[in-house]
Structure formats: C-alpha cells, structure tokens
C-alpha positions as CSV (number, residue, x, y, z in Angstrom):
1,M,0.2,0.2,0.0
2,P,1.4,3.7,-0.7
3,D,2.7,5.5,2.2
4,A,-0.2,7.6,3.2
5,S,2.4,9.8,5.4
6,P,2.6,13.6,4.5
7,R,4.7,14.3,1.9
8,A,8.0,15.9,2.7
9,P,8.5,19.5,1.2
10,R,10.2,20.1,-2.1
11,K,14.0,20.8,-1.6
12,I,15.3,23.7,-4.1
13,S,18.7,22.0,-3.6
14,W,17.4,18.9,-5.7
15,D,15.2,21.3,-8.3
16,V,19.2,23.1,-8.7
17,L,21.3,20.2,-9.6
18,R,18.6,19.1,-11.9
19,V,18.6,22.5,-13.2
20,V,22.5,22.8,-13.4
21,A,22.8,19.4,-15.2
22,V,20.2,20.0,-18.0
23,F,21.1,23.3,-18.8
24,A,25.2,21.9,-19.0
25,V,23.5,18.8,-21.0
26,M,21.9,22.0,-23.3
27,L,25.0,24.0,-23.4
28,G,27.2,20.9,-24.4
29,H,25.0,20.0,-26.8
30,V,24.4,23.4,-28.6
31,T,28.3,25.1,-28.5
32,H,29.7,22.1,-28.8
33,Q,28.5,19.0,-29.9
34,G,26.3,20.9,-33.0
35,V,29.6,22.5,-34.0
36,L,31.2,19.1,-34.8
37,L,28.2,17.9,-36.2
38,H,27.5,21.1,-38.0
39,P,30.6,23.0,-38.7
40,E,28.9,26.1,-40.0
41,L,27.1,26.3,-36.7
42,V,30.5,28.3,-35.2
43,G,30.4,31.5,-33.7
44,Y,28.9,31.2,-29.9
45,P,30.8,33.3,-27.4
46,F,31.8,30.4,-25.7
47,R,31.8,26.5,-25.8
48,V,31.0,24.1,-23.1
49,T,33.5,20.8,-24.0
50,A,32.2,18.7,-20.4
51,Q,29.9,16.1,-20.8
52,F,28.6,15.5,-16.8
53,G,25.2,16.5,-17.4
54,A,23.1,13.6,-18.7
55,A,24.8,11.1,-16.2
56,I,24.3,13.5,-13.1
57,L,20.5,13.5,-13.9
58,L,20.8,9.5,-14.3
59,V,22.2,9.5,-10.7
60,I,19.5,11.8,-9.2
61,S,17.1,9.5,-11.0
62,A,18.6,6.2,-8.9
63,F,18.3,8.2,-6.0
64,F,14.5,9.0,-6.3
65,V,13.8,5.7,-7.3
66,C,14.9,4.4,-3.8
67,A,12.9,7.0,-2.2
68,S,9.8,6.8,-4.3
69,L,9.6,2.6,-4.9
70,R,9.6,1.9,-0.8
71,K,6.7,3.8,-0.5
72,G,4.5,1.8,-2.8
73,E,3.4,-0.7,-4.9
74,P,5.8,-1.9,-7.5
75,R,3.5,-2.5,-10.3
76,R,1.8,0.5,-10.1
77,W,5.1,2.7,-9.1
78,L,6.5,1.3,-12.3
79,W,3.2,2.2,-14.7
80,N,3.6,5.8,-13.0
81,R,6.8,6.2,-14.5
82,V,5.7,4.9,-18.1
83,A,3.0,6.6,-17.9
84,R,4.8,9.9,-17.0
85,L,7.9,9.5,-19.6
86,V,7.0,7.7,-23.0
87,P,3.9,9.6,-24.3
88,A,5.9,12.8,-24.3
89,Y,9.2,11.0,-25.9
90,L,6.7,9.4,-28.4
91,V,5.5,12.6,-28.9
92,A,8.7,14.5,-29.0
93,V,10.1,11.7,-31.9
94,T,7.4,12.4,-34.0
95,V,7.6,16.5,-33.7
96,T,11.0,16.1,-34.3
97,Y,11.1,14.0,-37.2
98,V,8.5,15.9,-39.3
99,V,10.4,18.9,-38.4
100,T,13.8,17.3,-39.1
101,R,12.6,15.9,-42.4
102,Y,11.3,19.7,-43.8
103,A,14.5,21.4,-42.4
104,T,16.9,19.1,-43.7
105,I,15.8,18.9,-47.1
106,R,15.6,22.6,-47.0
107,F,18.6,22.7,-45.6
108,S,20.5,20.6,-48.3
109,G,19.2,22.2,-51.0
110,L,17.0,18.9,-52.3
111,P,13.6,19.0,-53.9
112,F,10.7,17.8,-51.4
113,P,9.0,14.5,-52.6
114,P,5.8,15.2,-54.0
115,G,2.3,14.6,-51.9
116,L,2.2,14.2,-48.1
117,T,3.5,10.3,-48.2
118,G,6.7,11.6,-50.3
119,F,7.1,14.7,-47.8
120,L,7.3,12.2,-44.7
121,F,8.9,8.9,-46.1
122,G,10.2,9.7,-49.7
123,I,13.7,9.8,-50.7
124,P,14.6,13.6,-52.1
125,Q,16.0,13.5,-55.8
126,G,19.0,14.9,-57.1
127,A,22.4,16.3,-55.8
128,P,22.6,18.0,-52.4
129,A,23.2,21.9,-53.5
130,D,24.7,22.6,-50.3
131,P,28.3,21.3,-50.0
132,S,27.5,20.7,-46.3
133,P,24.0,18.6,-47.0
134,W,22.5,17.5,-43.4
135,Y,21.1,13.8,-43.1
136,V,17.4,13.4,-44.0
137,P,15.8,10.7,-41.5
138,T,13.7,8.1,-43.2
139,G,10.5,6.5,-41.9
140,S,12.8,3.3,-40.5
141,D,14.2,5.9,-38.4
142,L,10.9,7.2,-37.1
143,L,10.2,3.4,-36.2
144,A,13.3,2.4,-34.8
145,N,13.2,6.0,-32.6
146,L,9.4,5.2,-31.6
147,G,10.5,1.8,-30.5
148,M,13.2,2.7,-28.5
149,V,15.6,0.8,-30.4
150,Q,18.2,3.2,-32.1
151,E,21.0,1.5,-30.3
152,W,20.7,-1.5,-31.8
153,G,21.2,-0.7,-35.8
154,W,22.7,2.2,-35.8
155,R,26.1,0.3,-36.2
156,Y,24.9,-1.5,-39.1
157,E,23.3,1.4,-40.8
158,L,19.9,0.3,-40.5
159,F,18.7,3.4,-38.7
160,Y,19.8,6.4,-36.9
161,Y,19.0,8.2,-33.7
162,L,16.6,11.2,-34.7
163,D,18.2,13.0,-31.8
164,G,21.0,11.9,-29.9
165,A,19.4,12.8,-26.4
166,Y,17.1,9.9,-26.7
167,W,19.5,7.3,-25.7
168,T,18.8,7.7,-21.7
169,L,15.1,6.6,-22.1
170,P,15.5,3.1,-22.9
171,V,18.1,3.0,-20.4
172,Q,16.0,4.4,-17.7
173,L,12.9,1.8,-18.1
174,V,15.1,-1.2,-18.0
175,A,16.6,0.6,-15.3
176,F,13.1,1.1,-13.5
177,T,11.8,-2.4,-14.9
178,T,14.4,-3.8,-12.8
179,A,14.3,-1.9,-9.8
180,A,10.6,-3.0,-9.6
181,L,11.6,-6.8,-10.1
182,L,14.0,-7.1,-7.6
183,W,12.5,-4.5,-4.7
184,P,10.1,-6.9,-3.0
185,R,12.4,-10.0,-2.9
186,R,13.3,-11.3,0.4
187,W,16.1,-12.3,-0.8
188,R,17.5,-8.7,-0.9
189,T,19.8,-8.1,2.0
190,H,21.8,-5.1,2.4
191,R,24.8,-7.1,2.3
192,L,23.6,-8.6,-1.2
193,T,22.4,-5.4,-2.1
194,V,25.7,-3.5,-1.3
195,G,27.2,-6.4,-3.3
196,L,24.9,-5.9,-6.5
197,L,26.3,-2.2,-6.4
198,W,29.5,-3.0,-6.8
199,A,29.3,-5.6,-9.7
200,L,27.2,-2.9,-11.4
201,I,29.9,-0.7,-11.4
202,L,33.0,-3.9,-11.8
203,V,31.5,-6.3,-13.9
204,P,30.8,-4.0,-17.1
205,L,34.3,-2.7,-16.9
206,L,35.4,-6.1,-16.8
207,L,33.4,-7.0,-19.6
208,R,34.8,-4.5,-22.0
209,F,38.5,-3.8,-20.9
210,V,39.2,-7.5,-19.7
211,V,37.0,-10.2,-21.5
212,F,37.3,-7.6,-24.7
213,V,39.4,-4.4,-26.0
214,P,37.8,-1.7,-26.7
215,I,40.0,-1.2,-30.0
216,S,39.0,-4.4,-31.1
217,T,35.5,-4.9,-29.6
218,P,33.2,-7.1,-32.1
219,K,30.2,-4.8,-33.6
220,L,27.8,-7.3,-32.0
221,V,29.3,-7.3,-28.7
222,E,29.5,-3.7,-29.0
223,T,25.9,-3.5,-30.0
224,F,24.3,-5.5,-26.7
225,F,26.8,-3.7,-24.4
226,Y,25.0,-0.4,-25.2
227,G,22.0,-1.3,-26.1
228,L,21.5,-2.8,-22.7
229,G,22.7,0.0,-21.1
230,L,25.8,-1.5,-19.5
231,H,28.1,1.4,-20.1
232,R,25.9,3.3,-17.5
233,V,25.0,1.4,-15.0
234,H,27.4,3.0,-12.9
235,V,25.6,5.9,-12.7
236,F,22.7,4.2,-11.3
237,A,25.0,2.0,-8.8
238,I,26.2,5.4,-7.5
239,G,22.3,7.2,-7.0
240,I,21.6,4.1,-4.6
241,A,24.7,3.8,-3.0
242,I,24.5,7.7,-2.1
243,W,20.7,7.0,-1.0
244,L,21.7,4.1,1.4
245,W,24.5,6.8,2.8
246,A,21.8,9.7,3.5
247,K,19.9,6.5,5.3
248,R,22.6,5.8,7.5
249,R,22.7,2.6,5.9
250,L,26.2,3.2,4.1
251,A,29.6,4.2,6.2
252,H,31.3,7.4,5.4
253,W,34.3,5.4,3.7
254,H,32.4,3.2,1.6
255,L,30.5,5.9,-0.4
256,A,33.8,7.1,-0.3
257,L,35.2,4.4,-2.2
258,F,31.8,4.2,-4.2
259,L,32.4,7.9,-5.6
260,L,36.2,7.1,-6.5
261,A,34.8,4.1,-8.1
262,A,31.5,5.6,-9.9
263,C,34.5,8.2,-11.2
264,A,36.8,5.9,-12.6
265,A,33.9,3.9,-14.5
266,Q,32.5,7.2,-15.7
267,D,36.0,8.4,-17.5
268,L,36.8,4.8,-18.5
269,Q,33.1,3.9,-20.4
270,V,33.0,7.6,-21.9
271,F,36.7,7.9,-23.1
272,P,37.8,4.2,-23.3
273,F,40.8,4.8,-25.5
274,H,42.2,6.9,-22.6
275,H,42.1,10.0,-24.1
276,A,39.2,12.1,-26.4
277,L,38.5,11.3,-29.9
278,P,37.8,14.0,-32.0
279,N,33.9,13.9,-31.8
280,D,34.3,13.6,-28.0
281,P,33.6,16.6,-25.2
282,E,37.4,17.3,-23.5
283,R,38.0,14.3,-20.9
284,W,39.4,16.3,-17.9
285,P,36.6,19.0,-17.6
286,S,33.8,15.8,-18.1
287,L,35.5,14.5,-15.2
288,I,36.1,17.0,-12.8
289,G,32.0,18.2,-13.5
290,F,31.1,14.8,-12.9
291,A,32.9,14.5,-9.8
292,I,31.8,18.3,-8.4
293,M,28.3,17.2,-9.2
294,L,28.4,14.3,-7.4
295,L,29.6,15.3,-4.3
296,A,26.9,18.3,-4.9
297,V,24.2,15.1,-4.9
298,C,25.6,13.8,-1.9
299,L,25.0,17.4,-0.1
300,A,21.4,17.3,-1.2
301,A,21.2,14.0,-0.1
302,R,22.3,14.2,3.5
303,G,22.9,18.1,4.2
304,P,20.1,20.6,5.2
305,D,17.9,22.4,2.4
306,W,20.0,24.8,-0.1
307,R,18.0,28.0,2.0
308,F,20.4,30.8,0.6
309,P,19.0,34.2,0.4
310,G,20.3,34.8,-2.9
311,L,18.8,31.5,-4.1
312,A,15.3,32.1,-2.1
313,R,14.6,34.8,-4.4
314,I,14.8,32.6,-7.6
315,A,13.8,29.3,-6.0
316,P,10.0,29.5,-8.1
317,A,12.0,30.0,-11.3
318,V,14.4,27.0,-10.3
319,T,11.6,24.8,-9.2
320,W,9.6,25.7,-12.8
321,L,12.6,25.1,-14.6
322,A,13.1,21.5,-12.9
323,G,10.1,20.5,-13.2
324,I,10.1,20.7,-17.7
325,S,13.6,19.6,-17.2
326,Y,12.4,16.1,-19.0
327,G,10.8,18.2,-21.8
328,L,13.6,20.7,-22.1
329,Y,15.8,17.6,-22.8
330,L,13.5,15.7,-25.0
331,V,13.6,18.8,-27.6
332,H,16.3,21.0,-27.2
333,Q,19.5,19.0,-29.0
334,E,18.2,18.5,-33.1
335,L,15.8,20.9,-32.8
336,G,17.9,23.2,-31.3
337,Y,20.1,22.4,-34.0
338,I,17.7,23.3,-36.8
339,L,16.5,26.3,-35.2
340,A,20.7,27.4,-35.2
341,R,20.7,26.9,-38.6
342,A,17.5,28.8,-39.7
343,L,19.0,31.3,-37.7
344,L,22.3,31.6,-39.1
345,N,20.6,31.7,-42.7
346,V,19.1,35.0,-41.8
347,G,22.4,36.5,-40.8
348,V,22.0,36.1,-36.5
349,P,25.2,35.5,-35.1
350,G,26.4,33.7,-32.6
351,W,26.1,35.8,-29.5
352,L,22.7,36.5,-29.9
353,R,21.7,32.6,-31.6
354,L,22.5,31.1,-28.4
355,P,20.2,32.7,-26.1
356,I,17.4,32.1,-28.6
357,V,18.2,28.4,-28.9
358,L,18.0,28.2,-25.5
359,A,15.0,30.3,-24.7
360,A,12.8,27.9,-27.6
361,A,14.3,25.1,-25.4
362,V,12.6,26.4,-22.5
363,L,9.6,27.4,-24.3
364,G,9.4,24.1,-26.0
365,G,9.9,22.1,-23.1
366,W,7.4,23.7,-21.0
367,A,4.8,23.0,-24.1
368,I,5.5,19.3,-24.2
369,T,5.1,19.3,-20.2
370,A,2.2,21.4,-20.1
371,G,0.4,19.8,-23.2
372,V,1.4,16.1,-23.1
373,E,3.7,14.7,-20.1
374,R,1.2,15.9,-17.4
375,P,-2.8,15.5,-18.9
376,V,-1.7,12.7,-20.0
377,H,0.2,10.9,-17.3
378,R,-3.2,12.2,-15.2
379,W,-5.0,10.2,-17.9
380,F,-3.1,7.3,-17.4
381,T,-3.2,7.1,-14.1
382,A,-6.7,8.3,-13.0
383,R,-8.2,5.7,-15.3
384,R,-5.8,2.6,-13.7
385,D,-7.2,4.0,-10.2
386,R,-10.9,4.0,-10.9
387,R,-10.3,0.5,-12.3
388,E,-8.6,-0.7,-9.4
389,R,-10.5,1.4,-6.6
390,P,-13.7,2.2,-8.3
391,G,-14.8,5.8,-6.6
392,K,-11.7,6.9,-5.1
393,P,-9.4,8.7,-7.7
394,Q,-6.0,8.4,-6.5
395,V,-4.3,11.0,-8.9
396,K,-5.5,14.8,-7.7
397,D,-2.6,16.4,-9.6
398,S,0.5,15.7,-11.4
399,K,4.2,16.5,-9.6
400,P,6.9,17.6,-11.8
401,V,9.3,14.7,-13.3
402,S,12.7,15.5,-14.0
403,V,14.9,14.0,-17.1
404,G,15.7,11.3,-14.6
405,G,12.0,10.3,-13.4
406,A,9.8,11.8,-10.8
407,S,11.2,14.4,-7.9
C-alpha cells in the first residue's frame, strides 16, 4: 500500500541540481556537439566541452527510485513512471521527425518528394546543392526511435537516432523495470544489495576492458553492451549508494570508495581509449564536472536544504525549470541545431543565436510538459486507479518530473 504519511516539503537543492545538469547538457550540445556535427554552426561566445549533465540526471533518477519505490506497490510505481515518460517521448520523436524532414531537405538544397506521403517518407532525388548536406531521416529511423531500438541498428546502418539525447530513455526504462522486479524480493538483504551495486560498477568494466578490448571489440558485442545500457549502469549504482548513505545504511568510507569507483567508471566508459576522440567532449573537464556534481548530490541527499538568501529569490523559477527538465531534455538537441541553422541562414550572429536557441528550448520543454506529459500522465494513472479502486480516484494532480524520473 502507498505510504499515506504527509509529503516532505520540496527541497530546492534537488531542483538546483536538476537545472544545472540539464543546462550543462543543453549548452554542451548546442555550443560543442552541434559545431562538431555541423561545422557551419560556429560563432558562439563560448563552448561547453564538458560532458556530465546526463550522467548526473541518471544519478538523481536512481536516488529517487529508492526514495519513491519503497513507498508504494512496485507495479503501480512502474506504471506511473512509464505513463509519465513514454507518451511525451513518443510525441517528441514524432515532432522531431517531421521538423527534421522538412529542415534537412531544405538545408541540403534538395527537392521535396511530392505529396504528403512523399514528404514524410520519400527519398529526395538529385544531388544536394549545399556543400555540407544534413542527413535526411527516413521512415525506418522514425519507427526505430518510436520503438527505442536505435542503439541496436545504427552500427549496421539500419536506422539512426533522430536525436542523440534519446539514448537515456530506454536505459531508464530498463533500470526502472529491473528495480520494480527486484525490490519486493525477500533475498534482497543489505549485504547482497551492496554487493550488487559493486557488481554494477565492476562487471561492465571487466567485460569492456578485460574480456574484450575497446579497439577490437566485435560490433555485435558493442551493440549488446550499449543496447543493454551497461556503459551507464555505474551511475545508477552510485545513485543507490548515495541513497543508502543518506539513510545511514552505508558508512562514510564505503561511500567514498563508491564515489571514487563511479568516477573511474565514468571516465573509462566515456573515454575507453584514455583520451578524447575528435567527436568527444574534453576528458578532464568532463571528469571534474562529474565529480563535483556527485559531491553536490551527496550534500543535497544528507545535508540541509539550500535556503540561501539569493537562492530563495529565484527559487520559484528554479523549481519551474526543474519541473519541465524532462521536456527540455527531449526537445533541445536536434531541434536546437535546426533552429540555430535557420537563424544562421538569416544572418543572426552566434552571441544572439545562443540565447534564442536556449529560450526556444525552454518554451518547447514547457509546451511538451504542460501539453502532453502532465495531462496524459493524469489520464493514464486516473484511469488505472478508477479500474482498481472504483469511486476513489488516486491522482489529484501531477508532480513535476525530471529527466531522471519523478521528484
């Protein structure tokens, strides 16, 4: 049965962490990754070359999996997560596909295939007029992204990601499903749980660097390794370890070992060749940013709320941004590149393009949160509650959700 105790007041510290992490993702994609993928998108006043935001959002997700799953029935909890995350994702994929089809054909100087079906799924004929043509997505890409199987086919050139940020959702859903299955088991003792957390960090490293070697790993092995999210399970492990520590169930020294191991795993999984490749973020800023944010997560988990005088003034804005962070994450990357190119085509300089792209991402994130995520979640969960408990609706309102799950 769900815990009927009064809900603890919302802590601004978690909202600050979510906002910092999601804006780190956005700035890195817009100012750095976007320039690598589309060299014409230069001219920004600065470049964020560190990559740590998405990993920290998954750490926070794992922490709140523990905090929320222990209060309710696992199947209901899992349905709540799926109902919150998946519909917004499916809408974002569809919108991104349609916008990207139009924009990439236009940017590449190709003719539009005739008819609605031709526009949506046809192959543009002729040679691109632009010397740096953009990839035009296909119907196979749309189906693969809707089915969240992009990671299982792009190495074989079967289909591709419509948006590079979409990798996190299947990883989260696998993690949530695993958590719901394992949580009620009687054999899940504290010692076994801690051992499992160490296995989540160490086993993928052994597979990637001992059983196989990064430079010669077979393509099929890479597909399974990344498709199952094994390159990111260490962030879920450290999130759970921090929750155990916050509940006084893990010693300080043990958490310190977990933090060191998680940082090492993050560095090895992101930079398996021990240096950044041409399309990678910078190694040391990424590792340092990840380590600093992990320490901040620890402070938020066990320390007092961050009610500083200056922070209190902007707390409503921070909380609002944290509440739409999942929507922000879904719409900022590929659509941001497209908007940046459109602004470049009309002569908007980089220093002005950046705030326009960020503001548009915030607007799009709010639209998908208010227009899809929250109302669809209310509808799905209320419908299930009415079916299971006639006459006693359980969902009165929707709580904000972060990239990593409900807060």
